[in-house]
C-alpha positions as a Python dict, from the first residue, in 0.01 Angstrom:
ca = {
    (1, 'M'): (0, 0, 0),
    (2, 'T'): (-298, 22, -247),
    (3, 'S'): (-546, -255, -266),
    (4, 'A'): (-422, -356, -613),
    (5, 'L'): (-67, -397, -495),
    (6, 'L'): (-174, -602, -190),
    (7, 'H'): (-400, -813, -408),
    (8, 'E'): (-88, -880, -648),
    (9, 'A'): (134, -966, -365),
    (10, 'L'): (-114, -1221, -228),
    (11, 'A'): (-186, -1384, -571),
    (12, 'P'): (35, -1683, -497),
    (13, 'L'): (-160, -1765, -184),
    (14, 'R'): (-509, -1693, -315),
    (15, 'S'): (-435, -1897, -625),
    (16, 'N'): (-372, -2214, -442),
    (17, 'P'): (-515, -2173, -83),
    (18, 'E'): (-502, -2547, 5),
    (19, 'A'): (-128, -2549, -43),
    (20, 'S'): (-70, -2210, 154),
    (21, 'A'): (19, -2139, 501),
    (22, 'V'): (-88, -1815, 648),
    (23, 'L'): (111, -1731, 975),
    (24, 'F'): (60, -1422, 1215),
    (25, 'D'): (213, -1277, 1504),
    (26, 'I'): (-44, -1165, 1770),
    (27, 'D'): (47, -846, 1965),
    (28, 'G'): (97, -555, 1752),
    (29, 'T'): (-23, -758, 1444),
    (30, 'L'): (-372, -904, 1516),
    (31, 'A'): (-415, -722, 1847),
    (32, 'P'): (-327, -367, 1920),
    (33, 'I'): (-38, -300, 2164),
    (34, 'V'): (-193, -207, 2501),
    (35, 'A'): (-28, -91, 2838),
    (36, 'N'): (-87, -429, 3017),
    (37, 'A'): (-55, -734, 2792),
    (38, 'T'): (-317, -919, 2995),
    (39, 'E'): (-567, -678, 2868),
    (40, 'S'): (-485, -725, 2507),
    (41, 'R'): (-782, -827, 2272),
    (42, 'V'): (-817, -926, 1917),
    (43, 'P'): (-1093, -696, 1768),
    (44, 'E'): (-1397, -897, 1678),
    (45, 'P'): (-1409, -794, 1312),
    (46, 'T'): (-1034, -907, 1280),
    (47, 'R'): (-1127, -1226, 1469),
    (48, 'Q'): (-1418, -1303, 1224),
    (49, 'L'): (-1186, -1237, 927),
    (50, 'L'): (-934, -1479, 1073),
    (51, 'I'): (-1202, -1747, 1092),
    (52, 'A'): (-1268, -1696, 724),
    (53, 'V'): (-912, -1725, 639),
    (54, 'A'): (-886, -2065, 852),
    (55, 'R'): (-1178, -2208, 645),
    (56, 'R'): (-1001, -2120, 315),
    (57, 'Y'): (-630, -2185, 361),
    (58, 'G'): (-448, -2507, 422),
    (59, 'L'): (-258, -2396, 733),
    (60, 'V'): (-330, -2102, 957),
    (61, 'A'): (-127, -2052, 1266),
    (62, 'C'): (-32, -1779, 1518),
    (63, 'I'): (341, -1763, 1627),
    (64, 'T'): (385, -1560, 1939),
    (65, 'G'): (600, -1508, 2247),
    (66, 'R'): (297, -1577, 2456),
    (67, 'R'): (236, -1913, 2602),
    (68, 'A'): (41, -2120, 2345),
    (69, 'A'): (-263, -2179, 2570),
    (70, 'D'): (-272, -1806, 2648),
    (71, 'A'): (-248, -1712, 2286),
    (72, 'R'): (-547, -1943, 2207),
    (73, 'A'): (-740, -1788, 2487),
    (74, 'L'): (-668, -1443, 2340),
    (75, 'V'): (-759, -1508, 1974),
    (76, 'S'): (-1041, -1746, 2073),
    (77, 'I'): (-1036, -1964, 1767),
    (78, 'G'): (-1000, -2330, 1855),
    (79, 'T'): (-945, -2472, 1495),
    (80, 'I'): (-600, -2299, 1414),
    (81, 'T'): (-254, -2392, 1541),
    (82, 'Y'): (-61, -2194, 1800),
    (83, 'I'): (319, -2183, 1825),
    (84, 'G'): (389, -2026, 2171),
    (85, 'S'): (709, -1907, 2375),
    (86, 'H'): (880, -1803, 2045),
    (87, 'G'): (874, -2158, 1893),
    (88, 'A'): (908, -2356, 2216),
    (89, 'E'): (543, -2475, 2246),
    (90, 'L'): (302, -2630, 2008),
    (91, 'L'): (-75, -2641, 2044),
    (92, 'K'): (-257, -2767, 1746),
    (93, 'A'): (-620, -2753, 1671),
    (94, 'G'): (-832, -2982, 1891),
    (95, 'W'): (-553, -3029, 2145),
    (96, 'T'): (-645, -2923, 2492),
    (97, 'E'): (-270, -2888, 2598),
    (98, 'A'): (42, -2760, 2455),
    (99, 'V'): (370, -2969, 2416),
    (100, 'L'): (705, -2829, 2504),
    (101, 'D'): (1014, -2865, 2306),
    (102, 'P'): (1225, -3137, 2489),
    (103, 'S'): (1542, -2910, 2463),
    (104, 'M'): (1363, -2656, 2683),
    (105, 'R'): (1249, -2894, 2949),
    (106, 'E'): (1573, -2903, 3175),
    (107, 'W'): (1549, -2500, 3186),
    (108, 'V'): (1195, -2469, 3316),
    (109, 'D'): (1304, -2495, 3672),
    (110, 'R'): (1589, -2267, 3641),
    (111, 'I'): (1372, -2007, 3474),
    (112, 'A'): (1119, -2027, 3740),
    (113, 'D'): (1396, -1989, 4007),
    (114, 'F'): (1523, -1674, 3819),
    (115, 'R'): (1175, -1534, 3800),
    (116, 'R'): (1121, -1571, 4180),
    (117, 'R'): (1451, -1413, 4266),
    (118, 'A'): (1374, -1120, 4030),
    (119, 'D'): (1035, -1057, 4188),
    (120, 'T'): (1152, -817, 4452),
    (121, 'A'): (969, -522, 4630),
    (122, 'E'): (1196, -283, 4456),
    (123, 'L'): (1105, -426, 4124),
    (124, 'R'): (731, -397, 4198),
    (125, 'R'): (784, -34, 4322),
    (126, 'S'): (925, 39, 3974),
    (127, 'R'): (611, -98, 3830),
    (128, 'V'): (790, -358, 3610),
    (129, 'R'): (541, -638, 3531),
    (130, 'I'): (657, -999, 3528),
    (131, 'E'): (513, -1238, 3273),
    (132, 'D'): (553, -1612, 3319),
    (133, 'K'): (591, -1780, 2991),
    (134, 'G'): (679, -2121, 3119),
    (135, 'P'): (1037, -2180, 2968),
    (136, 'I'): (1068, -1799, 2932),
    (137, 'V'): (1012, -1506, 3165),
    (138, 'A'): (941, -1164, 3043),
    (139, 'F'): (986, -819, 3223),
    (140, 'H'): (750, -535, 3093),
    (141, 'W'): (814, -180, 3164),
    (142, 'R'): (532, -25, 2943),
    (143, 'G'): (307, 196, 3140),
    (144, 'A'): (524, 225, 3438),
    (145, 'T'): (499, 556, 3609),
    (146, 'D'): (861, 640, 3553),
    (147, 'E'): (953, 424, 3233),
    (148, 'Q'): (1315, 538, 3247),
    (149, 'A'): (1373, 420, 3604),
    (150, 'A'): (1186, 99, 3522),
    (151, 'R'): (1407, 26, 3216),
    (152, 'A'): (1696, 76, 3435),
    (153, 'A'): (1561, -187, 3672),
    (154, 'V'): (1535, -416, 3384),
    (155, 'D'): (1872, -339, 3247),
    (156, 'A'): (2003, -479, 3592),
    (157, 'L'): (1793, -781, 3556),
    (158, 'A'): (1932, -847, 3201),
    (159, 'S'): (2287, -836, 3349),
    (160, 'Q'): (2182, -1089, 3607),
    (161, 'A'): (2013, -1310, 3363),
    (162, 'E'): (2324, -1338, 3157),
    (163, 'A'): (2539, -1410, 3459),
    (164, 'A'): (2286, -1699, 3539),
    (165, 'G'): (2372, -1840, 3191),
    (166, 'L'): (2035, -1723, 3044),
    (167, 'E'): (1991, -1543, 2706),
    (168, 'V'): (1864, -1194, 2680),
    (169, 'H'): (1614, -1076, 2416),
    (170, 'W'): (1458, -726, 2371),
    (171, 'G'): (1129, -632, 2223),
    (172, 'R'): (896, -341, 2244),
    (173, 'K'): (927, -223, 2609),
    (174, 'V'): (1008, -579, 2722),
    (175, 'M'): (1303, -791, 2812),
    (176, 'E'): (1296, -1175, 2798),
    (177, 'A'): (1523, -1417, 2973),
    (178, 'R'): (1537, -1735, 2776),
    (179, 'P'): (1728, -2067, 2797),
    (180, 'P'): (2039, -2072, 2582),
    (181, 'V'): (1858, -2296, 2329),
    (182, 'P'): (1827, -2228, 1967),
    (183, 'I'): (1452, -2166, 1971),
    (184, 'D'): (1283, -1857, 1799),
    (185, 'K'): (1003, -1786, 1567),
    (186, 'G'): (1204, -1906, 1277),
    (187, 'A'): (1263, -2244, 1430),
    (188, 'G'): (887, -2249, 1509),
    (189, 'V'): (823, -2190, 1150),
    (190, 'V'): (1049, -2462, 1034),
    (191, 'N'): (906, -2723, 1264),
    (192, 'L'): (554, -2620, 1183),
    (193, 'L'): (606, -2648, 811),
    (194, 'R'): (819, -2966, 806),
    (195, 'D'): (528, -3201, 719),
    (196, 'A'): (264, -2944, 650),
    (197, 'H'): (258, -3019, 259),
    (198, 'V'): (237, -2640, 170),
    (199, 'S'): (418, -2477, -107),
    (200, 'V'): (354, -2113, -34),
    (201, 'A'): (385, -1937, 319),
    (202, 'M'): (318, -1592, 448),
    (203, 'F'): (433, -1456, 787),
    (204, 'T'): (307, -1123, 926),
    (205, 'G'): (473, -958, 1221),
    (206, 'D'): (571, -609, 1382),
    (207, 'D'): (870, -659, 1608),
    (208, 'V'): (1219, -778, 1629),
    (209, 'T'): (1144, -1135, 1710),
    (210, 'D'): (938, -1160, 1387),
    (211, 'L'): (1251, -1107, 1190),
    (212, 'D'): (1360, -1456, 1263),
    (213, 'A'): (1042, -1587, 1084),
    (214, 'F'): (1112, -1356, 787),
    (215, 'R'): (1455, -1480, 759),
    (216, 'T'): (1366, -1848, 779),
    (217, 'L'): (1088, -1821, 519),
    (218, 'R'): (1352, -1675, 280),
    (219, 'K'): (1599, -1961, 356),
    (220, 'L'): (1312, -2221, 292),
    (221, 'R'): (1246, -2049, -55),
    (222, 'Q'): (1623, -2036, -141),
    (223, 'H'): (1645, -2412, -64),
    (224, 'D'): (1333, -2482, -282),
    (225, 'E'): (1143, -2602, 25),
    (226, 'L'): (863, -2343, -70),
    (227, 'A'): (782, -2221, -411),
    (228, 'H'): (691, -1878, -268),
    (229, 'A'): (754, -1691, 54),
    (230, 'L'): (590, -1358, 151),
    (231, 'C'): (706, -1156, 459),
    (232, 'V'): (461, -889, 566),
    (233, 'G'): (590, -617, 798),
    (234, 'V'): (348, -433, 1025),
    (235, 'R'): (464, -56, 1050),
    (236, 'S'): (412, 119, 1379),
    (237, 'E'): (575, 414, 1573),
    (238, 'E'): (747, 172, 1815),
    (239, 'G'): (845, -89, 1562),
    (240, 'P'): (1189, -150, 1460),
    (241, 'P'): (1305, -24, 1122),
    (242, 'E'): (1438, -361, 1023),
    (243, 'I'): (1068, -471, 1006),
    (244, 'V'): (1002, -230, 722),
    (245, 'D'): (1339, -293, 571),
    (246, 'E'): (1326, -660, 551),
    (247, 'A'): (945, -696, 457),
    (248, 'D'): (835, -782, 111),
    (249, 'I'): (533, -562, 176),
    (250, 'V'): (432, -341, 455),
    (251, 'V'): (88, -265, 610),
    (252, 'D'): (14, 13, 856),
    (253, 'G'): (-64, -115, 1212),
    (254, 'T'): (-340, -352, 1291),
    (255, 'D'): (-593, -175, 1073),
    (256, 'G'): (-355, -269, 789),
    (257, 'V'): (-352, -631, 891),
    (258, 'R'): (-723, -623, 887),
    (259, 'E'): (-713, -513, 523),
    (260, 'L'): (-468, -786, 446),
    (261, 'L'): (-712, -1038, 597),
    (262, 'I'): (-993, -890, 382),
    (263, 'A'): (-775, -931, 76),
    (264, 'L'): (-701, -1288, 162),
    (265, 'V'): (-1055, -1390, 167),
    (266, 'A'): (-1187, -1180, -118),
    (267, 'E'): (-1353, -1361, -409),
    (268, 'A'): (-1126, -1417, -704),
    (269, 'D'): (-1307, -1149, -916),
    (270, 'E'): (-1354, -902, -634),
    (271, 'P'): (-1092, -624, -592),
    (272, 'A'): (-922, -650, -252),
    (273, 'G'): (-1092, -418, 7),
    (274, 'A'): (-1421, -406, -191),
    (275, 'R'): (-1601, -608, 71),
    (276, 'D'): (-1739, -470, 395),
    (277, 'A'): (-1462, -515, 644),
    (278, 'D'): (-1715, -650, 906),
    (279, 'Q'): (-1846, -925, 668),
    (280, 'P'): (-1565, -1137, 508),
    (281, 'A'): (-1638, -1394, 240),
    (282, 'G'): (-1743, -1721, 399),
    (283, 'V'): (-1836, -1557, 723),
    (284, 'G'): (-2195, -1482, 817),
    (285, 'D'): (-2317, -1175, 994),
    (286, 'A'): (-2040, -1009, 1192),
    (287, 'D'): (-2287, -961, 1470),
    (288, 'Q'): (-2327, -1337, 1503),
    (289, 'P'): (-2223, -1417, 1863),
    (290, 'A'): (-1870, -1552, 1900),
    (291, 'G'): (-1873, -1924, 1936),
    (292, 'T'): (-2156, -2009, 1709),
    (293, 'S'): (-1940, -2155, 1415),
    (294, 'E'): (-1747, -2468, 1438),
    (295, 'V'): (-1433, -2281, 1369),
    (296, 'D'): (-1493, -2064, 1662),
    (297, 'E'): (-1470, -2354, 1915),
    (298, 'P'): (-1407, -2228, 2264),
    (299, 'A'): (-1045, -2232, 2363),
    (300, 'G'): (-948, -2561, 2536),
    (301, 'V'): (-1230, -2772, 2384),
    (302, 'G'): (-1079, -3068, 2217),
    (303, 'D'): (-1189, -3306, 1964),
    (304, 'A'): (-1430, -3564, 2099),
    (305, 'D'): (-1206, -3824, 1944),
    (306, 'Q'): (-895, -3704, 2129),
    (307, 'P'): (-748, -3982, 2351),
    (308, 'G'): (-815, -3953, 2728),
    (309, 'G'): (-550, -3828, 2958),
    (310, 'V'): (-496, -3492, 2781),
    (311, 'G'): (-714, -3276, 3001),
    (312, 'D'): (-1077, -3212, 3082),
    (313, 'A'): (-1243, -3025, 2787),
    (314, 'D'): (-1421, -2822, 3053),
    (315, 'E'): (-1096, -2680, 3182),
    (316, 'P'): (-1059, -2297, 3130),
    (317, 'A'): (-815, -2188, 2866),
    (318, 'G'): (-470, -2113, 2988),
    (319, 'T'): (-475, -2366, 3278),
    (320, 'D'): (-298, -2622, 3101),
    (321, 'E'): (54, -2710, 3164),
    (322, 'A'): (291, -2737, 2850),
    (323, 'D'): (540, -3013, 2891),
    (324, 'D'): (545, -3315, 2665),
    (325, 'S'): (794, -3572, 2531),
    (326, 'R'): (740, -3429, 2198),
    (327, 'G'): (898, -3116, 2057),
    (328, 'A'): (739, -2796, 1957),
    (329, 'G'): (649, -2827, 1591),
    (330, 'V'): (683, -3204, 1571),
    (331, 'A'): (422, -3239, 1306),
    (332, 'A'): (206, -3513, 1455),
    (333, 'D'): (-151, -3597, 1390),
    (334, 'A'): (-425, -3388, 1538),
    (335, 'D'): (-495, -3654, 1805),
    (336, 'Q'): (-279, -3565, 2086),
    (337, 'P'): (-126, -3854, 2274),
    (338, 'P'): (-230, -3946, 2623),
    (339, 'G'): (-33, -3797, 2904),
    (340, 'A'): (97, -3501, 2708),
    (341, 'A'): (92, -3268, 2999),
    (342, 'G'): (384, -3216, 3221),
    (343, 'A'): (553, -2953, 3438),
    (344, 'A'): (599, -2642, 3232),
    (345, 'G'): (415, -2426, 3480),
}
């Protein structure tokens, strides 16, 4: 896509940034896909651009299959919102802990039991990696010595998950076992935008699970709940063809997403892509150490006005539990209520 076409597609957001929601998947979108998801990183130039986008637009959020606290630790921007576990968790800016959708709570222990039973010596020999996502468990076979054998082991687990009453979802060399609850990235988008007071929304993603967000944005537009919706597909060798087919515009890989971010923060009279990619508008020298701006608050450090009982601000990112009496996407004030944590581990 040319810079001019990208600039034109983004015009509804750029013309009214305060009333615009800018939403991103993380893996394969902001961060390149890697063999081991625990080693994933958002490149620093991309992160700095996302900081600039957060300063300019009314609502900026990452919607991911990762746990919300893990997503914040990965992106390392404390003043944007994270929707984790495909819409099941909400972690707002300034909160130290995520809240879990109430409909998922009763399944947390059952998912944990399935995860423990699946973690056999045979599975480990296949080099299948288990990822604990709280109310979801994922099985990755990317990078296994024999990916075909590892996939066969995951196929067997998928059958066991369905027999246990769980739902099976497939992604890029990953299978997830989820509760039979209507939670996906589309539901996460609906809950996030419900009281957000935005009229324009954009979602950018690269995988099958992102299609739910695409379709939901279009439904919101059809029902006049949004004045404009933009679905951005991220093209990749492994990505599903539906991402390209159902997108309004397509960018190539994480480098294309970086160009998208540059266009979002370009000055009104500056052609998209004209600025140095390492120095977006509104951001100082790209060599400035991470954490020196107020936007780049360390993960897990809450607002000083946040009520007591929601966790020590010095607690490392990703250690928080994610249960709460309020649902993922209940659009509450940024002050998280006391006692928000529970037993989502």
